[in-house]
C-alpha positions as CSV (number, residue, x, y, z in Angstrom):
1,L,12.2,10.9,-31.7
2,L,15.7,10.5,-30.3
3,G,17.0,12.2,-27.2
4,A,15.1,14.4,-24.7
5,A,12.2,15.2,-27.1
6,W,10.2,16.8,-24.3
7,A,12.8,19.7,-24.1
8,L,12.3,20.6,-27.8
9,P,9.6,22.5,-29.6
10,S,6.6,20.2,-30.1
11,P,7.2,18.1,-33.3
12,F,3.6,16.8,-33.2
13,V,2.1,19.6,-35.4
14,S,4.1,18.3,-38.3
15,L,2.6,14.9,-37.9
16,V,-1.0,16.1,-38.5
17,P,-0.7,16.3,-42.4
18,L,1.0,12.9,-42.4
19,R,-1.8,11.3,-40.4
20,L,-4.4,12.9,-42.7
21,K,-2.6,11.1,-45.6
22,G,-3.0,7.8,-43.8
23,A,0.3,7.5,-41.9
24,R,0.1,5.7,-38.6
25,C,2.2,7.1,-35.7
26,V,3.5,4.5,-33.2
27,F,5.7,5.6,-30.4
28,F,8.2,3.6,-28.4
29,L,8.1,4.5,-24.7
30,H,11.1,3.7,-22.6
31,D,9.8,5.0,-19.3
32,I,7.5,7.5,-17.5
33,L,9.7,7.9,-14.5
34,P,9.1,11.7,-14.1
35,L,5.4,10.8,-13.3
36,Q,6.2,7.8,-11.2
37,V,9.1,9.2,-9.1
38,P,9.0,13.0,-9.5
39,E,11.1,13.5,-6.4
40,H,14.1,12.3,-8.3
41,F,13.8,15.0,-11.0
42,T,14.4,18.7,-11.1
43,A,11.6,21.1,-10.3
44,G,9.2,21.4,-13.1
45,H,10.5,18.5,-15.1
46,A,7.5,16.3,-14.2
47,A,5.1,19.0,-15.4
48,D,7.1,19.4,-18.7
49,F,7.1,15.6,-19.2
50,R,3.4,15.3,-18.5
51,H,2.7,18.0,-21.1
52,W,4.9,16.2,-23.6
53,L,3.4,12.8,-22.9
54,K,-0.1,14.2,-23.4
55,A,0.9,15.4,-26.8
56,V,2.5,12.0,-27.6
57,L,-0.7,10.1,-26.6
58,T,-2.9,12.5,-28.6
59,A,-0.9,11.9,-31.7
60,A,-0.4,8.1,-31.2
61,D,-2.1,5.4,-33.1
62,G,-0.4,3.0,-30.8
63,I,2.4,2.7,-28.1
64,V,5.1,0.1,-27.8
65,C,6.7,-0.2,-24.4
66,N,10.0,-1.8,-23.5
67,S,8.6,-3.7,-20.5
68,E,5.5,-4.8,-18.7
69,E,6.4,-2.4,-15.9
70,T,6.5,0.6,-18.3
71,R,3.1,-0.5,-19.9
72,D,1.5,-0.8,-16.4
73,G,2.9,2.6,-15.4
74,L,1.5,4.2,-18.6
75,L,-2.0,2.8,-18.0
76,E,-1.9,3.8,-14.3
77,H,-0.7,7.4,-14.7
78,T,-2.6,8.4,-17.9
79,R,-6.0,8.0,-19.5
80,Y,-4.6,6.5,-22.7
81,D,-7.0,3.8,-24.0
82,G,-5.3,3.0,-27.4
83,P,-3.4,-0.1,-28.3
84,V,-0.3,-0.9,-26.2
85,E,2.2,-3.6,-26.9
86,V,5.5,-4.6,-25.3
87,S,8.7,-5.3,-27.2
88,D,11.5,-5.9,-24.7
89,L,15.2,-4.9,-24.9
90,N,16.8,-8.3,-24.2
91,I,19.1,-7.6,-27.2
92,L,22.8,-8.5,-27.3
93,P,24.7,-5.1,-27.0
94,T,26.8,-4.6,-30.1
95,F,29.8,-3.2,-28.2
96,I,29.9,-6.3,-25.9
97,E,29.8,-8.6,-28.9
98,T,32.6,-6.6,-30.6
99,F,34.8,-6.7,-27.5
100,Q,34.4,-10.5,-27.1
101,S,35.8,-11.0,-30.6
102,L,39.0,-9.1,-29.8
103,P,42.4,-10.8,-29.2
104,A,43.3,-11.4,-25.6
105,T,46.0,-8.7,-25.6
106,D,43.5,-6.1,-26.8
107,K,41.0,-7.2,-24.1
108,A,43.6,-6.7,-21.4
109,A,44.8,-3.3,-22.5
110,P,41.9,-1.2,-21.2
111,L,42.1,-2.5,-17.6
112,E,45.8,-1.8,-17.6
113,K,45.2,1.8,-18.7
114,L,42.6,2.2,-16.0
115,E,44.9,0.7,-13.4
116,L,42.4,-2.1,-12.6
117,A,44.3,-5.1,-14.1
118,G,44.5,-7.8,-11.5
119,R,42.4,-5.8,-9.0
120,D,39.1,-7.0,-7.4
121,Y,36.3,-4.6,-8.2
122,V,32.5,-4.3,-8.3
123,L,31.1,-2.3,-11.2
124,M,28.1,0.1,-11.0
125,V,27.1,1.8,-14.2
126,G,24.7,4.8,-14.4
127,T,24.4,8.5,-14.4
128,L,25.4,10.0,-11.1
129,E,22.0,11.1,-9.8
130,P,19.9,10.3,-6.7
131,R,17.5,8.0,-8.5
132,K,20.4,5.6,-9.2
133,N,21.0,5.2,-5.5
134,H,24.7,5.9,-5.3
135,G,24.3,7.3,-1.8
136,T,23.2,3.9,-0.6
137,A,26.1,2.2,-2.5
138,L,28.6,4.4,-0.7
139,N,27.1,3.6,2.7
140,V,27.2,-0.1,1.9
141,W,30.9,0.3,0.9
142,T,31.7,2.0,4.1
143,S,30.3,-1.0,6.0
144,L,32.1,-3.5,3.7
145,A,35.4,-1.7,4.2
146,A,35.0,-1.8,7.9
147,R,34.3,-5.6,7.7
148,L,36.8,-6.6,5.1
149,G,39.6,-4.1,5.5
150,K,42.2,-4.4,2.7
151,D,40.2,-7.3,1.2
152,C,37.3,-5.0,0.3
153,P,37.1,-4.8,-3.4
154,C,37.0,-1.4,-5.1
155,L,33.7,0.0,-6.1
156,V,34.0,1.4,-9.7
157,L,31.3,3.9,-10.6
158,V,30.9,4.6,-14.3
159,G,28.7,7.5,-15.3
160,K,28.7,11.2,-15.9
161,N,27.2,13.8,-13.5
162,G,23.4,14.1,-13.9
163,W,21.1,16.4,-12.0
164,M,21.1,16.8,-8.2
165,T,24.5,15.2,-7.9
166,A,26.2,17.7,-5.5
167,G,25.9,15.5,-2.4
168,I,27.1,12.4,-4.2
169,S,30.1,14.1,-5.8
170,E,31.1,15.6,-2.4
171,R,30.9,12.3,-0.6
172,I,33.0,10.5,-3.2
173,S,35.7,13.2,-3.0
174,E,35.9,12.8,0.8
175,K,39.1,11.0,2.1
176,R,37.2,8.3,3.9
177,F,36.9,6.4,0.6
178,P,40.7,6.1,-0.2
179,G,41.3,3.4,-2.7
180,S,37.9,1.8,-2.3
181,V,35.8,3.9,-4.6
182,M,36.8,5.0,-8.2
183,V,34.7,7.2,-10.5
184,L,35.2,7.0,-14.3
185,Q,33.3,9.4,-16.5
186,D,34.9,9.2,-19.9
187,V,35.2,5.5,-20.7
188,N,34.8,4.3,-24.3
189,D,32.9,1.2,-25.5
190,T,36.0,-1.0,-25.4
191,E,36.9,0.1,-21.8
192,L,33.3,-0.4,-20.6
193,A,33.1,-3.9,-22.1
194,A,36.4,-4.7,-20.4
195,L,35.1,-3.4,-17.1
196,Y,32.0,-5.5,-17.4
197,Q,33.9,-8.7,-18.2
198,D,36.4,-8.5,-15.4
199,A,34.2,-7.3,-12.6
200,L,33.5,-9.6,-9.7
201,F,29.9,-8.7,-10.2
202,T,27.8,-5.6,-11.1
203,L,25.5,-3.6,-8.9
204,T,22.2,-2.0,-10.1
205,I,20.2,-0.6,-7.2
206,S,18.3,2.2,-8.9
207,R,15.1,3.3,-7.2
208,R,13.2,2.9,-10.5
209,E,14.1,2.2,-14.1
210,G,12.2,1.7,-17.4
211,W,14.4,-1.2,-18.3
212,G,18.0,-1.3,-16.8
213,L,20.5,-1.6,-19.6
214,P,23.5,-2.2,-17.2
215,I,21.7,-5.5,-16.3
216,T,21.5,-6.5,-19.9
217,E,25.1,-5.5,-20.5
218,S,26.3,-7.4,-17.4
219,L,24.6,-10.6,-18.4
220,A,25.8,-10.3,-22.0
221,S,29.4,-10.2,-20.5
222,G,28.7,-13.3,-18.5
223,T,29.1,-11.3,-15.3
224,P,26.8,-11.8,-12.2
225,C,24.7,-8.9,-11.3
226,V,23.1,-7.7,-8.0
227,V,19.8,-6.0,-8.8
228,G,17.4,-4.1,-6.6
229,K,13.9,-5.5,-6.6
230,Q,12.7,-2.0,-7.3
231,S,15.3,-1.3,-10.0
232,A,14.2,-2.6,-13.4
233,A,12.1,-4.8,-15.6
234,K,12.0,-8.4,-14.4
235,A,12.5,-9.4,-18.0
236,A,16.0,-7.7,-18.0
237,T,17.3,-10.1,-15.3
238,Q,16.1,-13.3,-17.1
239,G,15.9,-14.8,-13.6
240,L,19.7,-14.7,-13.4
241,A,20.3,-11.8,-11.0
242,V,20.8,-11.7,-7.3
243,E,17.9,-9.7,-6.0
244,V,18.3,-7.3,-3.0
245,D,16.1,-4.7,-1.4
246,A,17.3,-1.4,-2.9
247,L,15.9,0.5,0.0
248,S,17.7,-1.5,2.7
249,E,21.4,-0.9,3.2
250,R,21.5,-3.8,5.6
251,D,20.1,-6.3,3.1
252,I,22.5,-5.1,0.4
253,T,25.5,-5.3,2.7
254,E,24.7,-8.8,3.9
255,R,24.1,-10.1,0.4
256,L,27.3,-8.6,-1.0
257,S,29.2,-9.9,2.0
258,A,28.0,-13.4,1.3
259,L,28.9,-13.2,-2.4
260,L,32.4,-11.9,-1.6
261,A,32.9,-14.6,1.0
262,D,32.1,-17.5,-1.4
263,R,34.1,-17.0,-4.6
264,P,33.4,-20.6,-6.0
265,A,29.7,-19.8,-5.7
266,L,30.3,-16.5,-7.5
267,E,32.0,-18.4,-10.3
268,A,29.2,-20.9,-10.5
269,R,26.8,-18.0,-11.0
270,R,29.0,-16.8,-13.9
271,D,28.9,-20.3,-15.5
272,R,25.1,-20.4,-15.1
273,I,24.8,-17.0,-16.9
274,R,26.9,-18.2,-19.8
275,E,24.8,-21.3,-20.1
276,D,21.3,-19.9,-19.7
277,V,21.3,-16.3,-20.8
278,R,19.4,-15.7,-24.0
279,F,19.2,-12.6,-26.3
280,R,17.0,-11.4,-29.1
281,T,18.3,-9.6,-32.1
282,W,17.4,-6.1,-33.5
283,G,15.7,-8.1,-36.3
284,D,13.4,-9.7,-33.7
285,F,12.6,-6.2,-32.4
286,A,11.9,-4.9,-35.9
287,Q,9.5,-7.8,-36.5
288,D,7.7,-6.9,-33.3
289,L,7.2,-3.3,-34.6
290,E,6.2,-4.6,-38.1
291,S,3.6,-7.0,-36.7
292,F,2.2,-4.2,-34.5
293,S,1.9,-1.7,-37.3
């Protein structure tokens, strides 16, 4: 069931005759965030999600989760007692792999188009919504700009507007961020891959995630990533991320300042990622599902 299935008429009635004929229904669960952090969702969404999830679990012969954290959350917030397995998403993103095979001139073109060629920037990818913690990122960048002046790198935010974004959008449009914050909302795969590859590092300080695809995409690009301890599955980082307290502006500011002050150490992190990062294939993922069924 692709997309926001909880917003559609229930598809589960149509599964009844299939199950009576012997079909097994196994669902892949990416997250249960509306139950874990309802304050970051619109009014009523948590109730709609809970109703949908109850229907899923009633129809399920088994659940496959993307991470240990998602599995633990499922068992904590529901009474589901059926089989639960984990098949993680440490899979090499196709658009990154495609970009890496391009000629050098084609790799350089997207950054020239975005006017970022030759500029220092830090990349933050994710829908603009409170849960992603953009407000904290903007506060951190205010502190960094005060410390570093013209040497402060640009913070590039890639993501479309989500819900409850009014405060974030207004802050970004304020003139106190001239030249230090850029918002890109319509990048294509090639441009996004180029942004990942050329960033000093990426920033993922979401309050909660089911997995954290920007972490996987950053590591696949060989780019260091700074990740909030609360942000995503530990498996996504592969032990290669710089961890910060996503709830502490001071901790984030100090850690980023240290990274920016020691560029050789930052390059050493990049080298380590390229040497140590490991990815599964979609074939591996398919085998997980086959063995489970």
